[in-house]
C-alpha positions as CSV (number, residue, x, y, z in Angstrom):
1,M,-91.7,123.3,-1.2
2,Y,-88.2,122.3,-1.9
3,E,-87.3,123.3,1.6
4,L,-89.9,120.9,3.0
5,R,-88.6,117.9,1.2
6,R,-85.1,118.6,2.3
7,N,-86.3,118.7,6.0
8,R,-88.0,115.3,5.5
9,S,-84.9,113.6,4.2
10,N,-82.9,115.1,7.1
11,S,-85.4,113.8,9.6
12,G,-85.1,110.3,8.3
13,Y,-81.4,110.4,9.0
14,T,-82.0,111.8,12.4
15,L,-84.5,109.0,13.3
16,V,-82.0,106.3,12.2
17,F,-79.2,108.0,14.1
18,E,-81.4,108.3,17.2
19,A,-82.3,104.5,17.0
20,I,-78.6,103.6,16.8
21,I,-77.8,105.7,19.8
22,F,-80.8,104.2,21.7
23,A,-79.8,100.6,20.9
24,T,-76.2,101.4,22.0
25,L,-77.4,102.8,25.3
26,I,-79.5,99.7,26.0
27,I,-76.6,97.4,25.3
28,I,-74.3,99.4,27.5
29,S,-76.8,99.5,30.3
30,F,-77.2,95.7,30.2
31,L,-73.5,95.2,30.3
32,I,-73.3,97.6,33.3
33,F,-76.1,95.8,35.2
34,Y,-74.5,92.4,34.4
35,R,-71.2,93.5,35.9
36,V,-72.6,95.4,38.9
37,A,-75.2,92.7,39.9
38,P,-74.1,90.7,43.0
39,P,-72.9,87.2,42.2
40,T,-75.2,84.4,43.0
41,T,-74.4,82.6,46.3
42,T,-73.2,79.1,46.0
43,V,-72.6,76.6,48.7
44,S,-69.0,75.3,48.6
45,S,-68.8,71.6,48.6
46,E,-65.9,71.7,51.0
47,N,-68.0,73.4,53.6
48,T,-70.8,71.0,52.9
49,I,-68.6,68.0,53.4
50,S,-67.0,69.5,56.5
51,D,-70.4,70.1,57.9
52,L,-71.5,66.5,57.1
53,K,-68.3,65.2,58.8
54,T,-69.0,67.3,61.9
55,L,-72.6,66.1,62.0
56,G,-71.5,62.5,61.6
57,D,-68.9,62.8,64.3
58,D,-71.4,64.5,66.7
59,I,-74.0,61.7,66.1
60,L,-71.5,58.9,66.7
61,R,-70.1,60.7,69.8
62,Y,-73.6,61.3,71.1
63,L,-74.6,57.6,70.7
64,Y,-71.3,56.6,72.3
65,D,-72.0,58.8,75.3
66,K,-75.7,58.0,75.5
67,P,-76.4,55.4,78.3
68,V,-78.3,52.3,77.3
69,E,-82.0,52.5,78.0
70,G,-82.6,50.2,80.9
71,A,-79.7,48.6,82.7
72,P,-77.4,46.8,80.3
73,S,-76.7,43.1,81.0
74,Q,-73.6,42.1,82.9
75,G,-70.4,42.8,80.9
76,Y,-72.0,45.1,78.4
77,P,-70.7,48.7,78.1
78,D,-73.2,51.3,79.1
79,N,-73.2,53.2,75.8
80,T,-75.8,52.8,73.1
81,L,-73.4,52.5,70.2
82,A,-71.3,49.7,71.6
83,Y,-74.4,47.9,73.1
84,H,-76.1,47.8,69.7
85,F,-72.9,46.8,67.9
86,I,-72.3,43.9,70.3
87,N,-75.9,42.7,69.9
88,N,-75.7,43.2,66.1
89,N,-78.9,45.3,66.4
90,S,-78.6,47.5,63.4
91,E,-82.3,48.3,63.3
92,A,-82.3,50.1,66.7
93,L,-79.1,51.9,65.8
94,R,-80.5,53.0,62.5
95,E,-83.6,54.4,64.2
96,N,-81.4,56.4,66.6
97,I,-79.3,57.8,63.7
98,S,-82.4,58.6,61.6
99,L,-83.8,60.7,64.4
100,L,-80.6,62.8,64.5
101,L,-80.0,63.3,60.8
102,P,-82.0,65.5,58.4
103,A,-84.1,63.8,55.7
104,T,-81.7,65.1,53.0
105,V,-78.8,63.0,54.2
106,E,-78.3,59.3,53.5
107,Y,-75.6,57.1,55.0
108,N,-73.9,53.7,55.1
109,V,-72.4,52.4,58.4
110,Y,-69.4,50.1,58.5
111,F,-67.4,48.5,61.2
112,G,-63.8,47.5,61.3
113,N,-60.7,46.6,63.3
114,G,-58.3,49.1,61.8
115,T,-57.1,46.8,59.0
116,Q,-60.4,45.5,57.7
117,T,-63.7,47.3,57.1
118,F,-67.1,45.7,56.5
119,F,-70.5,47.1,55.5
120,W,-73.1,46.8,58.3
121,F,-76.2,48.8,57.4
122,S,-77.5,51.9,55.6
123,S,-80.2,54.5,56.0
124,H,-82.4,52.1,53.9
125,G,-81.8,49.0,56.1
126,N,-79.4,46.2,55.4
127,D,-78.9,47.1,51.7
128,Y,-75.8,48.9,50.7
129,I,-76.5,52.3,49.1
130,E,-74.1,53.7,46.4
131,P,-73.1,57.2,47.6
132,I,-74.1,60.1,45.4
133,G,-71.6,62.8,44.9
134,A,-69.1,63.9,47.6
135,T,-69.1,62.0,50.9
136,A,-67.9,62.5,54.4
137,R,-66.7,59.8,56.8
138,A,-67.1,60.0,60.6
139,H,-65.8,57.4,62.9
140,V,-65.5,56.4,66.5
141,V,-63.6,53.6,68.3
142,I,-65.6,51.4,70.7
143,P,-64.7,48.7,73.2
144,A,-66.5,45.4,72.7
145,D,-65.9,42.2,74.7
146,Y,-65.1,39.4,72.2
147,Q,-67.1,36.7,74.1
148,L,-70.2,38.9,74.0
149,I,-69.7,39.4,70.2
150,I,-69.4,35.6,69.6
151,D,-72.7,35.1,71.4
152,K,-74.5,37.5,69.0
153,W,-72.5,37.4,65.8
154,G,-71.6,33.7,65.7
155,N,-68.5,31.6,66.2
156,D,-66.3,33.8,64.0
157,G,-67.4,37.0,65.7
158,A,-68.0,40.2,63.8
159,I,-64.6,39.9,61.9
160,S,-63.2,36.5,61.1
161,N,-59.8,35.7,62.7
162,Y,-60.0,38.8,64.9
163,T,-60.3,38.2,68.7
164,G,-59.7,41.8,69.8
165,S,-62.0,44.0,71.8
166,I,-61.5,47.3,69.9
167,Y,-63.7,48.1,66.9
168,E,-64.2,51.1,64.8
169,I,-67.6,52.3,63.7
170,I,-67.6,54.3,60.5
171,M,-70.5,56.4,59.1
172,E,-70.3,57.5,55.5
173,L,-72.7,60.4,54.8
174,W,-73.8,62.3,51.7
175,Y,-76.6,64.7,50.6
176,I,-79.3,63.5,48.3
């Protein structure tokens, strides 16, 4: 009978020892799986911004190269971007841009003469939108006859004290 008791006390130590070994093996296996597991894929913001800039440049270039629907009036350039700028028709230009951009991108459009830049319109109409996060800027230079601009923009033209015929259209884009 004494032998039986002795075996019982040894089996208790054995069970505790087995539990410690088992817990250690579980912890080691979690550490191995954590280190071996492939890293989660993340999108680099640099690539995202670069892609947005390329998209914006492509859209502006496309609208610059796209002929005006119907024959443009005498003196107007035959490209959609300059035509809508001269006529101060931000609504038609916004519709064209919205068809070309994914719904996850918002934008502001500005115009300038190289030294001054002014807000024109955004993806939400004539209200300025504060950009969220990193932004990309795309731009294109367009010809615009000053006399035609005065007719549509008023006596000061699009930019006060500027009588030139070269303008820059700038599109600022960001993901929402």
